[in-house]
N, C-alpha and C positions, 0 to 999 in steps of 0.2 A: 504494500500500500504506500509506503514511504517513497519507493522508487517511482511508482506510477504518478505520484503527486508532485514530483520535482518541478521547480519553476522551468517554464519553457516547453513543457510537454503539451500544453493546450488542454489539460484535464484538471478540473478544479475539485473533483471529488471521486472517490473510489467506493463503490457499494460492496458490501460483504454479505455473503450468504453461507449457511452451514453446508449446503450441498447444491449441486446444479439443479436438481429437481425442486428444491425449496425456493429457488428463484422464480419458478412458475412464469406468470405473465410478464414479470420484470425483464425476462430475457429479450423481449422485443425492443426494449429501450437501450440495450447494450450493444456495443460494437465488438468488444473483446472480453472473453472470460479467461481468467487465470486460475487454474486449479492447482493448489499448492500441496496436495497430498490427500491421504485418507482413502477410504474404500469407495469404489464405484458400484452403485446399484444398477440394475437393468434400466430403471427409470432415468438415472443420471446419464447413462450412455445414450439412451434414445433421445432425450431432450438436447444433449450436447450435439449429437449428430445432426438433428434437425436444425439447430442454431447455425452450425457451420455450413450445412448445405444451402441455407438461405443467404449465405454471404458473410456470416460472422467469422471472427477469428478466435482461436483457442491457443493458449499457452498452457501446457500441462507438464508437470514435474513427475518424475518417476515415483512409483509406489509399488508395494507388493500385492496390490489388489488384482485378483485374477481377471476381473471384468475390464481392466484397462486395456488388455490386448484386443478385446472386441471392438472398442472404439478406434484404436489405432489401426487395426487391420482394414477398417473401412476407409482409412485415409492412405492406404498403401504402405503402412509401416508395420513390419513384423516384429513384435516385441520379443526379446530374448529373456533368459533367466537372469536373476540378480547374480552379479559376480562380486567377489570380495578380494580386494588387493592384499598382497602380503603386508603384514603389520609394519614391517620395517621399510617398505618400499611402496608408498602410495602412488597411484597413477597420475599423470599430468596430461593436459591438453597438448597435443603434438602438432596438429594442423588446423587451421581455420581458413575457410573460404572467404577471403577479404574482398572478393568481388561481389559477394552476395549482398543485396540491399540491407540486410540486417546489420552488417558490419562495415560497409563501405565508408572509409574515412575515419573510422573509430580509433585505430591504433596509431601510436606515435611511430615515426619513422626515423631510424638512424641511418648513417651512411651505408652500413653493410647489412642491416637486418631489421626486421620488425620486432618491436617490443610487445610481447603478449603475456599478460598476467594469467597464471594458471592456478586454480585451487589444488590442494592435495586431495585427490579423489580416493576415498576409502572403499566405496561401494559404487557399482555402476549397473544400470539395467539398460543396455543399449537396444536400439531398434534398427533393423535392416530395411533397406528400401527407401523410397522417397528421395528427397534431395538432401545430401549430407552437407551440413554447414560447419561442423567442428568434430574432430575425432580425438580420441585418447589412445594410450598404449593398448587398451583392452577393447576398444570398440567405439561406436558413435556416441558423441556427447550431445550434439544438437542436430536435429534433422527436421525436415519439413514435409508434410503430406497435404493432400487435397481431398476435400469432400465437396462435390457439387461446386458451388460458387465461392466457397470459403477455404480457409487454410488452417493447418495445425502446425504449431512449432512444439516439438517434443524435446524436453531436457532430460537426459539420462540419469540424473541424480535427484534425490529428494532434498528437502530443505532443512531436515533436522541434522544434528551433528554426526549421526552415524554414517552418513554418506560423504561427509567432508564439509569444509567451510565455504562452499560456493556462495551461500546467501550473504556472507559478510565481505565479499570482494567487490572491487570496482567493476569487474567484468559482469557480475550479476546485475548491478544497477544499469549498466549500458545495455545489457541484453534485454532487460525488462522495458526500458524506455523505447528502445529501437523496435522491439517486437510489437509493442502496442501501436506504434506508428505504422510499422510495415503492414500489420494485419488489417488495418483500416483502409489501406490503399487498394484500388481495383487491381485485379490480378495481372493486368497487362501494363501496370505502371510500377516504377520503382519508388523510392522514398528518399527525400533529402532533408535530414534533420540533424541537429546538433546533439552532442552527447552531454550531456550535462555533468518478529517472532511468530512466528506463525502459530496459530491454533490449528491442530490437526483437523483436516477436512474443510478449512476455510476456502471459499471461492470468492473472487472479486472481479469487477470489470468496470472500465470507464463508462460513464453513463451518457456521454454526449459524443457526437461525431464532429470533430473540428480538425482543421488542418494542423499538423504539428508546427 
């Protein structure tokens, strides 16, 4: 919620719901839903799929919910099992598609390399298929899928500490702000924007459609 409400994002409020299904008729007023974890019921999956198919955007973080694979498969993303990194050697993000609209212009450039901040990833639930945006030593970290007129950005880690500290990094804030802007753009357009605790099961989404 803090990242999505940063100055310059064009969003003045973030609404919170305990589940996707609990949002009910409010979904029609949202552009993007961010699902931060928790279990997925069949009703959550059905309503989220309909929301995306009508042109909405979804950012979803990894969880151990079996039903999450049902939603992602409809977006062309095949969810894999949870993997645990060695205790003494957590994984890192190794490649990022910096030409993807989600990250274009985000990273500082030095003379000889890109500077990319990576969290120390303890657990990962990668997804295969779709468009790969970022990869780790053990599989996909960020990927994009499509349902109807809308898009899904999947993050292969959860936001509690057992997965790693992604939620406390600058990369997390940049990803959230850019994803919210990117997912509100028509699918044939890019996006040009500046970069500027979760309760289990919390869902949130910007309530107005404004240019970033």
